[in-house]
C-alpha positions as CSV (number, residue, x, y, z in Angstrom):
1,S,13.0,-16.6,2.5
2,S,11.8,-20.0,1.4
3,L,9.5,-20.7,-1.5
4,E,6.5,-22.9,-0.9
5,S,4.4,-24.6,-3.5
6,S,0.8,-25.8,-3.3
7,K,-1.1,-28.6,-5.0
8,P,-3.3,-27.7,-8.0
9,G,-6.7,-26.5,-6.9
10,P,-6.4,-24.1,-4.0
11,F,-7.2,-20.5,-4.4
12,I,-4.4,-18.1,-3.6
13,H,-5.1,-14.5,-3.0
14,V,-2.4,-11.9,-3.1
15,T,-3.0,-8.5,-1.5
16,F,-0.9,-5.4,-2.3
17,T,-2.1,-3.5,0.7
18,S,1.1,-4.1,2.6
19,V,3.1,-2.5,-0.2
20,H,0.7,0.5,-0.6
21,M,0.6,1.2,3.1
22,D,4.4,0.8,3.8
23,E,5.9,3.9,5.3
24,G,9.2,3.0,3.6
25,N,7.5,3.6,0.3
26,Y,5.1,6.5,1.0
27,E,5.1,9.2,3.6
28,N,1.9,9.1,5.7
29,P,0.5,6.1,3.8
30,Y,-2.8,6.0,5.8
31,N,-3.7,9.6,4.8
32,F,-5.9,10.0,1.7
33,D,-3.6,11.7,-0.8
34,P,-4.4,11.0,-4.5
35,W,-1.4,13.1,-5.6
36,R,1.2,11.2,-3.6
37,W,2.5,9.5,-6.8
38,E,3.1,12.8,-8.5
39,K,5.0,14.1,-5.6
40,T,7.3,11.1,-5.3
41,G,7.7,10.5,-9.0
42,V,6.6,6.9,-8.6
43,A,5.5,5.5,-12.0
44,V,2.3,3.6,-12.3
45,T,4.4,0.6,-13.4
46,S,6.4,0.7,-10.2
47,S,6.6,-2.3,-7.9
48,T,5.4,0.0,-5.1
49,F,2.1,0.9,-6.8
50,T,0.0,-2.0,-8.0
51,P,-3.7,-1.0,-7.8
52,F,-4.8,-3.3,-10.7
53,G,-2.6,-6.3,-9.9
54,G,-0.2,-7.6,-12.5
55,G,0.4,-10.3,-15.1
56,Q,-2.1,-11.8,-17.4
57,R,-5.1,-11.3,-15.1
58,L,-5.1,-7.5,-14.7
59,C,-8.1,-6.0,-13.1
60,P,-10.6,-5.0,-15.9
61,G,-11.0,-1.7,-14.1
62,L,-7.7,-0.6,-15.5
63,E,-9.2,0.3,-18.8
64,L,-12.2,2.0,-17.2
65,S,-9.8,4.2,-15.1
66,R,-8.3,5.5,-18.3
67,L,-11.5,7.0,-19.5
């Protein structure tokens, strides 16, 4: 693949839906199954489970989810 760059200023949005809904990562990804990560042993820090984004600008909901 090729890397592309952009000029400063444009907003770039990255969505992780394609990773979370990939049948190569999860069996029946379109079915609601909140325990799928326990069954597969996928850690929350895995590259296949990124519900709160990553890097310096993590979703603030991460801390709320730990309550």
